[in-house]
N, C-alpha and C positions, 0 to 999 in steps of 0.2 A: 396850910391853908388846904383843903382838898376840897376836889371839884365831884360834885356827883353829875355823873352820866346819866341819864335818862334815855333808855331805848323802848319802844313800844313793842307790847308784843306783836301785834300785826304787824310791824315793818321788818322783825324779824324772820317772822313767818312767809313775807311777800319776798325778800331775802334770799331766803333759804329755796323756796319755791323754784325762783327765777336764776338759781345756781345752779340747782339738780338738773335742769332743762340741757345745759351742755354735756350733762356727762352721758343721761338716757340718748339723746340723738347721736352721742360719739361712738356710746356701746351699740347701740344698731348697727352703725355704719363699720365698726370693727366684726362685727358677725355676720353683716349679710355680704362685705366688698373685703373679704380674708386677702385676696390674692392684691387687690388695689392697695392696700396698708402695706402690706407686707413687700412691694415695689417699692412706696414711699421711703420705708425703711431702709432698703435697699440702695435707694439714689442719696440718703442721708451721708454728710461729710463724717459723723459720728457711729455709727452703722455699728461697730464695735463694743458699741454699748448695750447695745440690743441682743449682738450674739453673742455678748458675756453672760447675759442672763438666761440663754437657752435656743433654741430653733423660732424665730420670727413666728412663725406660722401660728406654733403653740402658744406663743404668747399673745398674739394678735387675739386672738381667739379669747384666752383666759382673761386678759385685759378687759374683754369687751364684757364679758361674764358678769367678773367683778365689780367694773363701773355702773353697770347695770343694776344688780344688789345694792351695792351703795349709795347709786344716784335714788334707788325708789328710797332707803333709809334715809336718804339727806331732804327729800320731795315731803314725805310722810313726818317728817321728824322723831321717826325712830332712830334712837343710838346716835344722833347727830354728830355729836363728838369721833364718836369712832366712824360713822359713816366720811365725815370730811379727811380723817387721819388715813383711810385706804385710800379715798379717792387724791387726796395729795401724794400719796405713795405710788401709787399710778400715774400720774401725771409728772412729778418729779421727770423720772426716765426718760418720758414719750417727749419732754422738752427739751432733756438732753440731747437727745438720741435725735429728732426731727426738726425741731428749730433752732439749736444753737449751731452756730455757725453756716447758716443761710441769711448772707446779708441780705440778700433780698426777700427773707420773710421777716423781719421785723415786727410786724404789725401781729402775725402769728404767737409770736416769742412771747410780745408784750401783750398780749390774750393771754397766755398761759399764766404768764407772772400776775395779771390781776387777778385770775382766778384762783391763784394758789393764797391771793391775800384774802378774798373773799372764803376760802376754805379755814383760812389761821384765823379769820374773826371767830368761825363754829367751834376750831380748835382748842382757841386761848379761851373762851367765854364759856360756863358751863349753866346752861338755861335751867337745867332742874334742881341749882342750887345755886341763886341769884346770890347768896350772900358770900359766897367762896367771889364773885368777880372783883369786888370791891377792896379786895386784898392786894 
């Protein structure tokens, strides 16, 4: 016996809009406060993860631009699945670098985990082809 789960279009729109907000704010912070963000990376226990990907200042600026573009896509519902995948791909190394290993900052760590859960919702569900979601 299968149970049909019904999610209203309006609830998905509200969820998408609210979830995009954190990325738009973060992107602005990454672009405007580059040095402060780089300083947070340099103070992180696992800063080696960031340095593995490149020079932190360039990474902060690039991640800010990517989060802004993908955040706008998520906000507008344009290529939602791809926007969510890109945002998750940016959020995971940020979370591993800055939040993991910071026992005093469990709140931000679990905030990022919750955000990844929200992004997973849009990655897993295809709202352009609802029939695929039932399989």
